[in-house]
Structures are given as C-alpha cells and as structure tokens.
PDB file of N, CA, C and O in Angstrom:
ATOM      1  N   MET A   1       0.858  -1.321   0.036  1.00  0.00           N
ATOM      2  CA  MET A   1       0.277  -0.014   0.309  1.00  0.00           C
ATOM      3  C   MET A   1       0.866   1.371   0.031  1.00  0.00           C
ATOM      4  O   MET A   1       0.517   2.193  -0.816  1.00  0.00           O
ATOM      5  N   SER A   2       1.744   1.431   0.853  1.00  0.00           N
ATOM      6  CA  SER A   2       3.052   2.394   0.761  1.00  0.00           C
ATOM      7  C   SER A   2       3.328   2.626  -0.657  1.00  0.00           C
ATOM      8  O   SER A   2       3.115   3.739  -1.137  1.00  0.00           O
ATOM      9  N   VAL A   3       3.860   1.507  -1.480  1.00  0.00           N
ATOM     10  CA  VAL A   3       4.401   1.699  -2.743  1.00  0.00           C
ATOM     11  C   VAL A   3       3.298   2.434  -3.460  1.00  0.00           C
ATOM     12  O   VAL A   3       3.484   3.421  -4.173  1.00  0.00           O
ATOM     13  N   LEU A   4       2.190   1.897  -3.223  1.00  0.00           N
ATOM     14  CA  LEU A   4       1.228   2.577  -4.401  1.00  0.00           C
ATOM     15  C   LEU A   4       0.769   3.693  -4.113  1.00  0.00           C
ATOM     16  O   LEU A   4       0.400   4.492  -4.973  1.00  0.00           O
ATOM     17  N   ALA A   5       0.719   3.933  -2.741  1.00  0.00           N
ATOM     18  CA  ALA A   5       0.507   5.672  -2.183  1.00  0.00           C
ATOM     19  C   ALA A   5       1.755   6.603  -2.549  1.00  0.00           C
ATOM     20  O   ALA A   5       1.529   7.789  -2.787  1.00  0.00           O
ATOM     21  N   ALA A   6       2.804   6.210  -2.594  1.00  0.00           N
ATOM     22  CA  ALA A   6       3.881   6.830  -3.063  1.00  0.00           C
ATOM     23  C   ALA A   6       4.215   7.032  -4.465  1.00  0.00           C
ATOM     24  O   ALA A   6       4.877   7.996  -4.850  1.00  0.00           O
ATOM     25  N   LEU A   7       3.691   5.990  -5.340  1.00  0.00           N
ATOM     26  CA  LEU A   7       3.705   6.077  -7.102  1.00  0.00           C
ATOM     27  C   LEU A   7       2.489   6.819  -7.455  1.00  0.00           C
ATOM     28  O   LEU A   7       2.568   7.461  -8.502  1.00  0.00           O
ATOM     29  N   THR A   8       1.224   6.880  -6.717  1.00  0.00           N
ATOM     30  CA  THR A   8       0.242   7.781  -7.023  1.00  0.00           C
ATOM     31  C   THR A   8       0.731   9.342  -6.738  1.00  0.00           C
ATOM     32  O   THR A   8       0.544  10.306  -7.481  1.00  0.00           O
ATOM     33  N   ALA A   9       1.320   9.325  -5.627  1.00  0.00           N
ATOM     34  CA  ALA A   9       1.615  11.118  -5.195  1.00  0.00           C
ATOM     35  C   ALA A   9       2.669  11.658  -6.425  1.00  0.00           C
ATOM     36  O   ALA A   9       2.582  12.761  -6.967  1.00  0.00           O
ATOM     37  N   LEU A  10       3.868  10.420  -6.787  1.00  0.00           N
ATOM     38  CA  LEU A  10       4.763  11.002  -7.554  1.00  0.00           C
ATOM     39  C   LEU A  10       4.323  11.297  -9.097  1.00  0.00           C
ATOM     40  O   LEU A  10       4.741  12.220  -9.796  1.00  0.00           O
ATOM     41  N   SER A  11       3.373  10.286  -9.464  1.00  0.00           N
ATOM     42  CA  SER A  11       2.590  10.445 -10.745  1.00  0.00           C
ATOM     43  C   SER A  11       1.950  12.021 -10.805  1.00  0.00           C
ATOM     44  O   SER A  11       2.051  12.689 -11.833  1.00  0.00           O
ATOM     45  N   ALA A  12       1.356  12.476  -9.722  1.00  0.00           N
ATOM     46  CA  ALA A  12       0.566  13.626  -9.525  1.00  0.00           C
ATOM     47  C   ALA A  12       1.590  15.044  -9.250  1.00  0.00           C
ATOM     48  O   ALA A  12       1.249  16.142  -9.689  1.00  0.00           O
ATOM     49  N   ALA A  13       2.447  14.912  -8.728  1.00  0.00           N
ATOM     50  CA  ALA A  13       3.233  16.219  -8.206  1.00  0.00           C
ATOM     51  C   ALA A  13       3.972  16.597  -9.369  1.00  0.00           C
ATOM     52  O   ALA A  13       4.421  15.897 -10.276  1.00  0.00           O
ATOM     53  N   SER A  14       4.027  18.087  -9.142  1.00  0.00           N
ATOM     54  CA  SER A  14       4.564  18.803 -10.311  1.00  0.00           C
ATOM     55  C   SER A  14       6.290  19.401  -9.255  1.00  0.00           C
ATOM     56  O   SER A  14       7.035  20.135  -9.903  1.00  0.00           O
ATOM     57  N   SER A  15       6.656  19.116  -8.077  1.00  0.00           N
ATOM     58  CA  SER A  15       7.607  19.869  -7.296  1.00  0.00           C
ATOM     59  C   SER A  15       7.860  18.802  -6.207  1.00  0.00           C
ATOM     60  O   SER A  15       6.971  18.057  -5.795  1.00  0.00           O
ATOM     61  N   LEU A  16       9.110  18.786  -5.783  1.00  0.00           N
ATOM     62  CA  LEU A  16       9.114  18.169  -4.394  1.00  0.00           C
ATOM     63  C   LEU A  16       8.287  18.299  -3.092  1.00  0.00           C
ATOM     64  O   LEU A  16       7.847  17.463  -2.303  1.00  0.00           O
ATOM     65  N   SER A  17       8.227  19.835  -3.161  1.00  0.00           N
ATOM     66  CA  SER A  17       7.397  20.370  -1.656  1.00  0.00           C
ATOM     67  C   SER A  17       5.755  19.727  -2.088  1.00  0.00           C
ATOM     68  O   SER A  17       4.976  19.470  -1.170  1.00  0.00           O
ATOM     69  N   ASP A  18       5.390  19.534  -3.377  1.00  0.00           N
ATOM     70  CA  ASP A  18       4.017  19.186  -3.802  1.00  0.00           C
ATOM     71  C   ASP A  18       4.080  17.357  -3.577  1.00  0.00           C
ATOM     72  O   ASP A  18       3.186  16.779  -2.960  1.00  0.00           O
ATOM     73  N   LEU A  19       4.937  16.826  -4.013  1.00  0.00           N
ATOM     74  CA  LEU A  19       4.992  15.637  -3.538  1.00  0.00           C
ATOM     75  C   LEU A  19       4.998  15.104  -2.092  1.00  0.00           C
ATOM     76  O   LEU A  19       4.393  14.133  -1.637  1.00  0.00           O
ATOM     77  N   LEU A  20       5.731  15.871  -1.551  1.00  0.00           N
ATOM     78  CA  LEU A  20       5.801  15.706   0.325  1.00  0.00           C
ATOM     79  C   LEU A  20       4.316  16.055   0.620  1.00  0.00           C
ATOM     80  O   LEU A  20       3.646  15.160   1.135  1.00  0.00           O
ATOM     81  N   THR A  21       3.793  17.102   0.389  1.00  0.00           N
ATOM     82  CA  THR A  21       2.402  17.478   0.690  1.00  0.00           C
ATOM     83  C   THR A  21       1.532  16.120   0.377  1.00  0.00           C
ATOM     84  O   THR A  21       0.943  15.473   1.243  1.00  0.00           O
ATOM     85  N   ARG A  22       1.562  15.816  -1.010  1.00  0.00           N
ATOM     86  CA  ARG A  22       0.648  14.879  -1.403  1.00  0.00           C
ATOM     87  C   ARG A  22       0.713  13.223  -0.290  1.00  0.00           C
ATOM     88  O   ARG A  22      -0.161  12.391  -0.048  1.00  0.00           O
ATOM     89  N   CYS A  23       1.969  13.316   0.089  1.00  0.00           N
ATOM     90  CA  CYS A  23       2.423  11.893   0.674  1.00  0.00           C
ATOM     91  C   CYS A  23       1.770  11.968   2.193  1.00  0.00           C
ATOM     92  O   CYS A  23       1.107  11.090   2.745  1.00  0.00           O
ATOM     93  N   VAL A  24       2.159  13.312   2.730  1.00  0.00           N
ATOM     94  CA  VAL A  24       1.331  13.684   4.074  1.00  0.00           C
ATOM     95  C   VAL A  24      -0.225  13.725   4.185  1.00  0.00           C
ATOM     96  O   VAL A  24      -0.848  13.449   5.210  1.00  0.00           O
ATOM     97  N   ASN A  25      -0.835  14.152   2.851  1.00  0.00           N
ATOM     98  CA  ASN A  25      -2.139  14.223   2.929  1.00  0.00           C
ATOM     99  C   ASN A  25      -2.393  12.838   2.881  1.00  0.00           C
ATOM    100  O   ASN A  25      -3.483  12.649   3.421  1.00  0.00           O
ATOM    101  N   TYR A  26      -1.942  11.875   2.521  1.00  0.00           N
ATOM    102  CA  TYR A  26      -2.698  10.540   2.493  1.00  0.00           C
ATOM    103  C   TYR A  26      -2.985   9.913   4.117  1.00  0.00           C
ATOM    104  O   TYR A  26      -3.897   9.167   4.474  1.00  0.00           O
ATOM    105  N   THR A  27      -2.186  10.334   4.703  1.00  0.00           N
ATOM    106  CA  THR A  27      -2.166   9.976   5.993  1.00  0.00           C
ATOM    107  C   THR A  27      -1.946   8.657   6.174  1.00  0.00           C
ATOM    108  O   THR A  27      -1.784   7.978   5.160  1.00  0.00           O
ATOM    109  N   GLY A  28      -1.891   8.006   7.503  1.00  0.00           N
ATOM    110  CA  GLY A  28      -1.483   6.555   7.617  1.00  0.00           C
ATOM    111  C   GLY A  28       0.260   6.542   7.715  1.00  0.00           C
ATOM    112  O   GLY A  28       0.853   7.197   8.571  1.00  0.00           O
ATOM    113  N   ASP A  29       0.608   6.116   7.207  1.00  0.00           N
ATOM    114  CA  ASP A  29       2.236   5.455   7.278  1.00  0.00           C
ATOM    115  C   ASP A  29       2.975   6.653   6.422  1.00  0.00           C
ATOM    116  O   ASP A  29       3.567   6.505   5.353  1.00  0.00           O
ATOM    117  N   VAL A  30       2.830   7.630   7.012  1.00  0.00           N
ATOM    118  CA  VAL A  30       3.474   8.830   5.909  1.00  0.00           C
ATOM    119  C   VAL A  30       4.689   9.030   5.982  1.00  0.00           C
ATOM    120  O   VAL A  30       5.138   9.823   5.154  1.00  0.00           O
ATOM    121  N   ASP A  31       5.588   8.451   6.899  1.00  0.00           N
ATOM    122  CA  ASP A  31       6.783   8.574   6.609  1.00  0.00           C
ATOM    123  C   ASP A  31       7.651   7.294   5.802  1.00  0.00           C
ATOM    124  O   ASP A  31       8.732   7.319   5.213  1.00  0.00           O
ATOM    125  N   THR A  32       6.890   6.423   5.996  1.00  0.00           N
ATOM    126  CA  THR A  32       7.119   5.573   4.813  1.00  0.00           C
ATOM    127  C   THR A  32       6.991   5.687   3.338  1.00  0.00           C
ATOM    128  O   THR A  32       7.744   5.272   2.456  1.00  0.00           O
ATOM    129  N   VAL A  33       5.946   6.297   3.269  1.00  0.00           N
ATOM    130  CA  VAL A  33       5.407   7.021   1.623  1.00  0.00           C
ATOM    131  C   VAL A  33       5.988   7.891   1.298  1.00  0.00           C
ATOM    132  O   VAL A  33       6.278   7.982   0.106  1.00  0.00           O
ATOM    133  N   ALA A  34       6.312   8.681   2.030  1.00  0.00           N
ATOM    134  CA  ALA A  34       7.055  10.206   1.505  1.00  0.00           C
ATOM    135  C   ALA A  34       8.780   9.571   1.465  1.00  0.00           C
ATOM    136  O   ALA A  34       9.611  10.033   0.683  1.00  0.00           O
ATOM    137  N   THR A  35       9.024   8.685   2.249  1.00  0.00           N
ATOM    138  CA  THR A  35      10.665   8.489   1.862  1.00  0.00           C
ATOM    139  C   THR A  35      10.660   7.596   0.569  1.00  0.00           C
ATOM    140  O   THR A  35      11.619   7.751  -0.187  1.00  0.00           O
ATOM    141  N   ILE A  36       9.699   6.680   0.220  1.00  0.00           N
ATOM    142  CA  ILE A  36       9.762   6.061  -0.985  1.00  0.00           C
ATOM    143  C   ILE A  36       9.658   7.114  -2.032  1.00  0.00           C
ATOM    144  O   ILE A  36      10.425   7.157  -2.994  1.00  0.00           O
ATOM    145  N   ALA A  37       8.763   7.901  -1.840  1.00  0.00           N
ATOM    146  CA  ALA A  37       8.408   8.833  -3.174  1.00  0.00           C
ATOM    147  C   ALA A  37       9.686   9.909  -3.198  1.00  0.00           C
ATOM    148  O   ALA A  37      10.264  10.161  -4.256  1.00  0.00           O
ATOM    149  N   LEU A  38      10.059  10.502  -1.962  1.00  0.00           N
ATOM    150  CA  LEU A  38      11.064  11.224  -2.398  1.00  0.00           C
ATOM    151  C   LEU A  38      12.395  10.633  -2.946  1.00  0.00           C
ATOM    152  O   LEU A  38      13.069  11.275  -3.752  1.00  0.00           O
ATOM    153  N   ALA A  39      12.770   9.388  -2.494  1.00  0.00           N
ATOM    154  CA  ALA A  39      13.626   8.615  -2.753  1.00  0.00           C
ATOM    155  C   ALA A  39      13.748   8.338  -4.656  1.00  0.00           C
ATOM    156  O   ALA A  39      14.750   8.503  -5.351  1.00  0.00           O
ATOM    157  N   ALA A  40      12.621   7.967  -5.016  1.00  0.00           N
ATOM    158  CA  ALA A  40      12.120   8.069  -6.542  1.00  0.00           C
ATOM    159  C   ALA A  40      12.272   9.508  -7.189  1.00  0.00           C
ATOM    160  O   ALA A  40      12.819   9.706  -8.273  1.00  0.00           O
ATOM    161  N   ALA A  41      11.882  10.193  -6.624  1.00  0.00           N
ATOM    162  CA  ALA A  41      11.860  11.786  -7.081  1.00  0.00           C
ATOM    163  C   ALA A  41      13.258  12.125  -7.228  1.00  0.00           C
ATOM    164  O   ALA A  41      13.490  12.947  -8.114  1.00  0.00           O
ATOM    165  N   SER A  42      14.255  11.680  -6.560  1.00  0.00           N
ATOM    166  CA  SER A  42      15.454  12.119  -6.408  1.00  0.00           C
ATOM    167  C   SER A  42      16.184  11.736  -7.557  1.00  0.00           C
ATOM    168  O   SER A  42      17.244  12.320  -7.783  1.00  0.00           O
ATOM    169  N   CYS A  43      15.752  10.772  -8.386  1.00  0.00           N
ATOM    170  CA  CYS A  43      16.262  10.165  -9.296  1.00  0.00           C
ATOM    171  C   CYS A  43      15.974  10.915 -10.612  1.00  0.00           C
ATOM    172  O   CYS A  43      16.363  10.457 -11.686  1.00  0.00           O
ATOM    173  N   THR A  44      15.292  12.067 -10.520  1.00  0.00           N
ATOM    174  CA  THR A  44      14.752  12.608 -11.800  1.00  0.00           C
ATOM    175  C   THR A  44      14.924  14.255 -11.690  1.00  0.00           C
ATOM    176  O   THR A  44      15.091  14.856 -10.628  1.00  0.00           O
ATOM    177  N   THR A  45      14.855  14.833 -12.940  1.00  0.00           N
ATOM    178  CA  THR A  45      15.156  16.110 -12.713  1.00  0.00           C
ATOM    179  C   THR A  45      14.167  17.041 -13.191  1.00  0.00           C
ATOM    180  O   THR A  45      14.333  18.250 -13.351  1.00  0.00           O
ATOM    181  N   GLU A  46      12.392  15.902 -13.554  1.00  0.00           N
ATOM    182  CA  GLU A  46      11.301  16.682 -13.906  1.00  0.00           C
ATOM    183  C   GLU A  46      10.730  17.065 -12.684  1.00  0.00           C
ATOM    184  O   GLU A  46       9.909  17.950 -12.923  1.00  0.00           O
ATOM    185  N   LEU A  47      10.786  16.795 -11.410  1.00  0.00           N
ATOM    186  CA  LEU A  47      10.250  17.708 -10.665  1.00  0.00           C
ATOM    187  C   LEU A  47      11.026  19.028 -10.009  1.00  0.00           C
ATOM    188  O   LEU A  47      12.254  19.013  -9.924  1.00  0.00           O
ATOM    189  N   VAL A  48      10.380  19.980  -9.628  1.00  0.00           N
ATOM    190  CA  VAL A  48      11.166  21.237  -9.134  1.00  0.00           C
ATOM    191  C   VAL A  48      11.761  20.963  -7.877  1.00  0.00           C
ATOM    192  O   VAL A  48      10.982  20.348  -7.149  1.00  0.00           O
ATOM    193  N   ALA A  49      12.611  21.146  -7.479  1.00  0.00           N
ATOM    194  CA  ALA A  49      13.679  20.779  -6.320  1.00  0.00           C
ATOM    195  C   ALA A  49      13.228  22.224  -5.265  1.00  0.00           C
ATOM    196  O   ALA A  49      13.916  23.242  -5.337  1.00  0.00           O
ATOM    197  N   ASP A  50      12.080  22.155  -4.368  1.00  0.00           N
ATOM    198  CA  ASP A  50      11.740  23.299  -4.062  1.00  0.00           C
ATOM    199  C   ASP A  50      11.476  22.753  -2.525  1.00  0.00           C
ATOM    200  O   ASP A  50      10.558  23.261  -1.881  1.00  0.00           O
ATOM    201  N   LEU A  51      12.119  21.932  -2.069  1.00  0.00           N
ATOM    202  CA  LEU A  51      11.897  21.638  -0.310  1.00  0.00           C
ATOM    203  C   LEU A  51      12.564  22.456   0.539  1.00  0.00           C
ATOM    204  O   LEU A  51      13.791  22.509   0.456  1.00  0.00           O
ATOM    205  N   PRO A  52      11.815  23.287   1.568  1.00  0.00           N
ATOM    206  CA  PRO A  52      12.422  24.314   2.148  1.00  0.00           C
ATOM    207  C   PRO A  52      13.876  23.923   2.872  1.00  0.00           C
ATOM    208  O   PRO A  52      14.106  22.791   3.299  1.00  0.00           O
ATOM    209  N   HIS A  53      14.542  24.704   2.923  1.00  0.00           N
ATOM    210  CA  HIS A  53      15.992  24.315   3.436  1.00  0.00           C
ATOM    211  C   HIS A  53      16.012  24.086   4.936  1.00  0.00           C
ATOM    212  O   HIS A  53      17.056  23.573   5.339  1.00  0.00           O
ATOM    213  N   ALA A  54      14.937  24.396   6.003  1.00  0.00           N
ATOM    214  CA  ALA A  54      14.675  24.019   6.904  1.00  0.00           C
ATOM    215  C   ALA A  54      14.629  22.852   7.391  1.00  0.00           C
ATOM    216  O   ALA A  54      14.864  22.576   8.567  1.00  0.00           O
ATOM    217  N   LEU A  55      14.203  21.779   6.185  1.00  0.00           N
ATOM    218  CA  LEU A  55      14.074  20.418   6.379  1.00  0.00           C
ATOM    219  C   LEU A  55      15.239  20.067   6.635  1.00  0.00           C
ATOM    220  O   LEU A  55      15.311  19.309   7.602  1.00  0.00           O
ATOM    221  N   LEU A  56      16.438  20.386   6.019  1.00  0.00           N
ATOM    222  CA  LEU A  56      17.840  20.050   6.244  1.00  0.00           C
ATOM    223  C   LEU A  56      18.717  20.564   7.469  1.00  0.00           C
ATOM    224  O   LEU A  56      19.470  19.861   8.143  1.00  0.00           O
ATOM    225  N   ARG A  57      18.445  22.109   7.649  1.00  0.00           N
ATOM    226  CA  ARG A  57      19.066  22.612   8.282  1.00  0.00           C
ATOM    227  C   ARG A  57      18.536  22.289   9.825  1.00  0.00           C
ATOM    228  O   ARG A  57      19.402  22.196  10.695  1.00  0.00           O
ATOM    229  N   ASP A  58      16.989  22.098  10.231  1.00  0.00           N
ATOM    230  CA  ASP A  58      16.704  21.636  11.006  1.00  0.00           C
ATOM    231  C   ASP A  58      16.437  20.127  11.812  1.00  0.00           C
ATOM    232  O   ASP A  58      15.874  20.003  12.900  1.00  0.00           O
ATOM    233  N   LEU A  59      16.993  19.047  10.979  1.00  0.00           N
ATOM    234  CA  LEU A  59      17.111  17.663  11.114  1.00  0.00           C
ATOM    235  C   LEU A  59      17.927  17.571  11.914  1.00  0.00           C
ATOM    236  O   LEU A  59      19.081  17.997  11.890  1.00  0.00           O
ATOM    237  N   GLU A  60      17.207  16.810  12.953  1.00  0.00           N
ATOM    238  CA  GLU A  60      18.263  16.304  14.191  1.00  0.00           C
ATOM    239  C   GLU A  60      19.410  15.394  13.837  1.00  0.00           C
ATOM    240  O   GLU A  60      19.585  14.778  12.786  1.00  0.00           O
ATOM    241  N   ASN A  61      20.321  15.439  15.157  1.00  0.00           N
ATOM    242  CA  ASN A  61      21.704  14.639  14.585  1.00  0.00           C
ATOM    243  C   ASN A  61      21.859  13.492  15.698  1.00  0.00           C
ATOM    244  O   ASN A  61      22.872  13.183  16.325  1.00  0.00           O
ATOM    245  N   GLY A  62      20.494  12.919  15.768  1.00  0.00           N
ATOM    246  CA  GLY A  62      20.397  11.550  16.513  1.00  0.00           C
ATOM    247  C   GLY A  62      21.537  10.496  16.296  1.00  0.00           C
ATOM    248  O   GLY A  62      22.575  10.965  15.830  1.00  0.00           O
ATOM    249  N   PRO A  63      21.520   9.161  16.552  1.00  0.00           N
ATOM    250  CA  PRO A  63      21.868   8.201  15.886  1.00  0.00           C
ATOM    251  C   PRO A  63      21.594   7.990  14.078  1.00  0.00           C
ATOM    252  O   PRO A  63      22.399   7.618  13.223  1.00  0.00           O
ATOM    253  N   TYR A  64      20.447   8.305  13.968  1.00  0.00           N
ATOM    254  CA  TYR A  64      20.359   7.981  12.682  1.00  0.00           C
ATOM    255  C   TYR A  64      19.872   9.299  11.916  1.00  0.00           C
ATOM    256  O   TYR A  64      19.111   9.315  10.949  1.00  0.00           O
ATOM    257  N   GLY A  65      20.481  10.437  12.562  1.00  0.00           N
ATOM    258  CA  GLY A  65      20.102  11.789  12.077  1.00  0.00           C
ATOM    259  C   GLY A  65      20.977  12.120  11.060  1.00  0.00           C
ATOM    260  O   GLY A  65      21.500  11.241  10.376  1.00  0.00           O
ATOM    261  N   HIS A  66      21.254  13.646  10.839  1.00  0.00           N
ATOM    262  CA  HIS A  66      21.880  14.438   9.795  1.00  0.00           C
ATOM    263  C   HIS A  66      23.275  13.777   9.298  1.00  0.00           C
ATOM    264  O   HIS A  66      23.604  13.555   8.132  1.00  0.00           O
ATOM    265  N   ASP A  67      24.139  13.476  10.689  1.00  0.00           N
ATOM    266  CA  ASP A  67      25.314  13.034  10.040  1.00  0.00           C
ATOM    267  C   ASP A  67      25.569  11.493   9.596  1.00  0.00           C
ATOM    268  O   ASP A  67      26.495  11.113   8.879  1.00  0.00           O
ATOM    269  N   TYR A  68      24.654  10.766  10.115  1.00  0.00           N
ATOM    270  CA  TYR A  68      24.182   9.521   9.543  1.00  0.00           C
ATOM    271  C   TYR A  68      24.054   9.424   8.347  1.00  0.00           C
ATOM    272  O   TYR A  68      24.662   8.656   7.602  1.00  0.00           O
ATOM    273  N   LEU A  69      23.033  10.406   8.006  1.00  0.00           N
ATOM    274  CA  LEU A  69      22.433  10.117   6.741  1.00  0.00           C
ATOM    275  C   LEU A  69      23.567  11.015   5.630  1.00  0.00           C
ATOM    276  O   LEU A  69      23.468  10.898   4.408  1.00  0.00           O
ATOM    277  N   THR A  70      24.278  11.611   6.078  1.00  0.00           N
ATOM    278  CA  THR A  70      25.062  12.284   5.218  1.00  0.00           C
ATOM    279  C   THR A  70      26.249  11.285   4.643  1.00  0.00           C
ATOM    280  O   THR A  70      26.539  11.283   3.447  1.00  0.00           O
ATOM    281  N   GLU A  71      26.763  10.623   5.397  1.00  0.00           N
ATOM    282  CA  GLU A  71      27.550   9.443   5.676  1.00  0.00           C
ATOM    283  C   GLU A  71      26.890   8.489   4.632  1.00  0.00           C
ATOM    284  O   GLU A  71      27.494   8.353   3.567  1.00  0.00           O
ATOM    285  N   LEU A  72      25.837   7.880   4.796  1.00  0.00           N
ATOM    286  CA  LEU A  72      25.201   6.978   4.142  1.00  0.00           C
ATOM    287  C   LEU A  72      25.166   7.117   2.494  1.00  0.00           C
ATOM    288  O   LEU A  72      25.387   6.298   1.602  1.00  0.00           O
ATOM    289  N   ASP A  73      24.668   8.981   2.478  1.00  0.00           N
ATOM    290  CA  ASP A  73      24.670   9.127   1.177  1.00  0.00           C
ATOM    291  C   ASP A  73      26.088   9.135   0.071  1.00  0.00           C
ATOM    292  O   ASP A  73      26.123   8.844  -1.124  1.00  0.00           O
ATOM    293  N   LYS A  74      27.116   9.556   0.928  1.00  0.00           N
ATOM    294  CA  LYS A  74      28.265   9.574   0.408  1.00  0.00           C
ATOM    295  C   LYS A  74      28.748   7.867  -0.019  1.00  0.00           C
ATOM    296  O   LYS A  74      29.507   7.712  -0.976  1.00  0.00           O
ATOM    297  N   VAL A  75      28.311   6.819   0.660  1.00  0.00           N
ATOM    298  CA  VAL A  75      28.333   5.579   0.879  1.00  0.00           C
ATOM    299  C   VAL A  75      27.726   5.074  -0.452  1.00  0.00           C
ATOM    300  O   VAL A  75      28.309   4.401  -1.301  1.00  0.00           O
ATOM    301  N   LEU A  76      26.431   5.526  -0.480  1.00  0.00           N
ATOM    302  CA  LEU A  76      25.321   5.060  -1.672  1.00  0.00           C
ATOM    303  C   LEU A  76      26.132   5.922  -3.050  1.00  0.00           C
ATOM    304  O   LEU A  76      26.069   5.331  -4.128  1.00  0.00           O
ATOM    305  N   PHE A  77      26.619   6.812  -3.033  1.00  0.00           N
ATOM    306  CA  PHE A  77      26.739   7.748  -4.134  1.00  0.00           C
ATOM    307  C   PHE A  77      28.100   6.861  -5.039  1.00  0.00           C
ATOM    308  O   PHE A  77      28.189   6.681  -6.254  1.00  0.00           O
ATOM    309  N   ARG A  78      28.967   6.463  -4.032  1.00  0.00           N
ATOM    310  CA  ARG A  78      30.365   5.795  -4.318  1.00  0.00           C
ATOM    311  C   ARG A  78      30.119   4.582  -4.955  1.00  0.00           C
ATOM    312  O   ARG A  78      30.974   4.107  -5.702  1.00  0.00           O
ATOM    313  N   VAL A  79      28.656   3.809  -4.679  1.00  0.00           N
ATOM    314  CA  VAL A  79      28.389   2.428  -4.985  1.00  0.00           C
ATOM    315  C   VAL A  79      27.598   2.302  -6.738  1.00  0.00           C
ATOM    316  O   VAL A  79      27.605   1.502  -7.673  1.00  0.00           O
ATOM    317  N   ILE A  80      27.134   3.306  -6.486  1.00  0.00           N
ATOM    318  CA  ILE A  80      26.325   3.716  -8.108  1.00  0.00           C
ATOM    319  C   ILE A  80      27.172   4.201  -9.030  1.00  0.00           C
ATOM    320  O   ILE A  80      26.798   4.312 -10.197  1.00  0.00           O
ATOM    321  N   GLN A  81      28.649   4.618  -8.570  1.00  0.00           N
ATOM    322  CA  GLN A  81      29.403   4.944  -9.772  1.00  0.00           C
ATOM    323  C   GLN A  81      30.092   4.334 -10.519  1.00  0.00           C
ATOM    324  O   GLN A  81      30.613   4.901 -11.480  1.00  0.00           O
TER     325      GLN A  81
END
C-alpha cells in the first residue's frame, strides 16, 4: 500500500514540496510513503527541487540523524558510480 501511495503521489506531483504534501495528505504511514516517493523523485529532474531549506537545516543529529544520513549518502553515491 505504501508503494502504491508513493507512486500515485509521484505521478501527480509537480515539485518536491508538492510531492511531500501529497504524501502527508494520504495519512497513515506517512514517513514510509514520503521516503519511497522522495527517494524515487531524487532520481529525476522532472520535479522542481523546492523543499524548504529548514528541512535539512533543522534535521536532528541523533544516531540516525543528519551526520548518519550524510555518510550513508556518500557510501551509496560511491556504490552507484
């Protein structure tokens, strides 16, 4: 159900902020739906990249927070090159 919701939101969105709003509006397992949809959207340039800077700036830095995600991004980027 989460993948279907993510793909539905992705097919109708015009920007990343629109996509995130659509995912949240589905209610339910919002974090999973948004994660799937935004991960897929990160692979395209067809959507306007307009997420608010505050989403990154204010991201917590717990065990799986900002630093963890930054390092994971670097590792994944090396794998796909």
